C-alpha positions, 0 to 999 in steps of 0.5 A, a space after each residue: 500500500 502506498 504511504 499515507 500522506 498527512 494533510 493539515 491546514 491551520 486555518 481549517 478549524 477557525 474558518 469552519 467555526 466562523 462559518 457555522 458557529 461550531 462550539 469551541 473544543 472542550 466546552 463543558 457545563 459543570 453542574 452543581 452535583 459535580 461539586 456537591 456530590 454525585 447523584 444530585 442535581 439541584 433544581 437551580 441547575 435544571 433547564 426547564 423545557 416546554 415542548 410545542 408538538 408532543 407526538 412524532 418528532 416532538 416526542 423524540 426531541 423531548 426524550 433526547 433533551 431529557 437524556 441530560 440530568 440537567 433537564 426538566 420537561 415541565 410543559 407540553 402542547 399538542 393539537 392532537 391528543 392521539 399523538 401526545 399519549 406517549 409523551 404524557 405518560 413519559 412526563 406525567 408531571 408536565 402540564 399539557 395544553 392544546 394551544 401553544 399561545 395559552 401554554 406560553 402565557 400561563 407557563 412563561 414563568 416556569 419555562 427556560 427554553 422551548 422546543 418546536 416540532 410542529 408541521 412547518 407552517 407553524 414553526 415561525 409563529 411559535 418560535 418567535 413568541 417564545 423568543 420574544 418572551 426570552 426563551 431559548 428555542 430549538 426548532 425542527 428543520 426546516 426552520 420556517 415555512 417561508 423565506 421572510 419568516 427565516 429572516 425574521 427569526 434570524 433577527 429575533 434571535 439577535 434582538 432577544 439574545 436567546 440560544 438557538 438551534 435548528 434540528 438538522 442533527 448532521 450539523 453536529 456530526 463528525 461527517 461534515 467536519 471530516 468533509 471540511 478537513 478533506 476539502 481544506 487540503 485542496 486535494 479536489 481543488 476549486 469546487 465549481 459544481 455540486 449535485 444533491 439528491 434524495 429519494 423523498 418524497 415518500 408521501 403522496 404529492 402531485 395531487 389535486 386539492 381535496 374537495 371531500 369533507 371527512 369527519 374530524 378524528 376525536 382528539 384532534 383540534 383541527 382549527 388549532 392544527 391549521 394555525 397560520 393556514 387558511 381555514 378549510 374542511 378537514 380531509 384525511 389526505 392531510 394527516 397524520 404525516 402526509 401534510 409534508 406534500 401540501 404546500 400550505 403546511 409543508 415544504 415538500 422533499 426539498 424542505 424536509 431533506 435539504 437541511 440534512 443533505 445540503 448542509 455540507 454545501 452551505 457550511 463548507 463552501 464560500 456561498 451565502 445566497 443564490 443570485 439566480 435559480 430555476 427548476 424543472 418538474 414532473 407535473 403530469 399525473 395519470 395524464 392530468 396536469 395535476 401540478 397546475 393546481 399548485 401551490 396546493 401540492 408539490 410535484 412528484 419529482 423536481 430538479 432545482 438549479 441554483 447559482 451561488 456567487 462565491 463570497 470572495 468574488 472569484 466566480 460562481 458555484 452551480 448547485 443542483 438539487 434533485 428529488 423524487 428518485 432523480 439522480 445525478 449521472 454516476 461519476 466516472 470514478 465510481 465503480 458500477 457496484 459502489 454506492 452513490 450516497 445512501 438510501 436517503 440521498 447524497 451530495 457530490 462536490 466536483 472540483 477542478 482537481 477531483 471529486 468528494 462524495 458523502 451520504 445524507 448528513 454529510 456522513 461517510 465523506 470519501 474521495 473518488 475514486 475510493 482507492 484514494 482514501 487508502 493513500 492518505 489521512 487527514 488530521 483532525 483540525 475541527 472540534 467535534 461535538 461529542 455530546 451531540 446536537 441536542 445536548 449541545 443546545 441544552 448545555 449552551 442554554 445553561 451556559 447562557 446567551 453568548 457563553 457557548 455556541 451551537 452548530 445550527 444557531 439561527 445566524 447560520 440556520 436562518 440564511 441557510 433556510 432562506 437559501 433552501 426555500 428559494 428553491 421552493 419559490 421556483 417550484 411555486 412560481 412554475 405555473 404562474 402566468 408571465 404577462 410579458 410573454 403573451 402570445 406564446 404557447 406552452 405544450 400547445 395550450 393557451 396564449 400565455 406562457 406558464 413554466 420554467 423561467 430563470 429567476 434573479 434574486 435580490 437577497 437583501 430585499 428578499 425579492 425576485 427582480 425579473 418576475 414579480 408574480 413569484 414574489 407572493 411566495 416570499 411571505 404568506 398572509 397569516 390567519 387571524 390570531 397569528 402573527 410575528 411580533 
């Protein structure tokens, strides 16, 4: 075997920490029981957490926080009693509510921090209210449903001086750190192209809007579940999991998985916001153009192209997202029987000297061809997060704002979420009418052009500059009773 070559870049850890707010190496909270005797944690050392969303992912989030001896789950909220059964058994002393607004009002003095794990359309209003009360927040990915909401939560975290974390656990993983260390060696050169893909959606999409009125299940408060979304009749097509495919509630395959798969792209490369973006979709469903009913349902598959200017002004990086089973062309350096990513998807960096492949979460980064990985080793220069994503946030909350960092604090997660949701803006605008393109046909129908258009993005003002019809998807109008601020 050839002698392994060791690579080390002194600036690696410093630049990575600056870009992604990784916690300093060796950071650790020392609770009072360490000083006062093993087995005892004083109440004053405990972080009192309330969970907004007690079922599904909310249930697993709370159990992850509760692994720390310094955590109390003191309150929880869910609009569906059926989903909250296990959490109520696990934390019998915790108060229980249906409306997060009522919970925050009544339990505010008992809560230090709040975890938000609801459908995407209610993330922002719940998180903002908690932050405005001075509560630290952990919010599941994607951070928000809309671009404007992501910008507002980023600003709110700074204004209210609270500890924040988005729930993209791979951001605290070893994989993305090793990927950065490999990238910093310069072995793949300057990255000019990135391919990202996922097998999602694994829920129904490209559907016509339901018209049937189904019976609301016992235990579900449908009005509170709708939250910020406009009122409509209950239909079984929305719950309990399929809401992800409906754009009034979810953010589709891109919103669900890009926070995991694109995290290495955004965290490692010198990019911030795309300047242009466009998409293509599979919109035909059983011979009917179901996706023209958009923006109510996401397409069955899509491809999104984003062009990012490098932050050093040296050119652009082209990033392509594919979902619904679409895959990039297999790299020539990858063997026919060698895995292209993993079951969930993957990411491929293409540089002018080589290629770097990783699985979902940035896991298992490896150079192509795979034989290169046996010829050298890369030294660890970036601090790992041995306590994991959840307890990193817990420890940072206990330390207090400004005293510790988290991997996906909102100063990172907010712009990252904006960048992701820009792709959904392209999907939502796909069938908008372009009044400047009259007398053109699309697939032989109509006099106005619907369809693919390269959109130009003004990031500072969160605005598409060359197709105003798309801008209505930057920010929603909430139903009465819900607001930010």
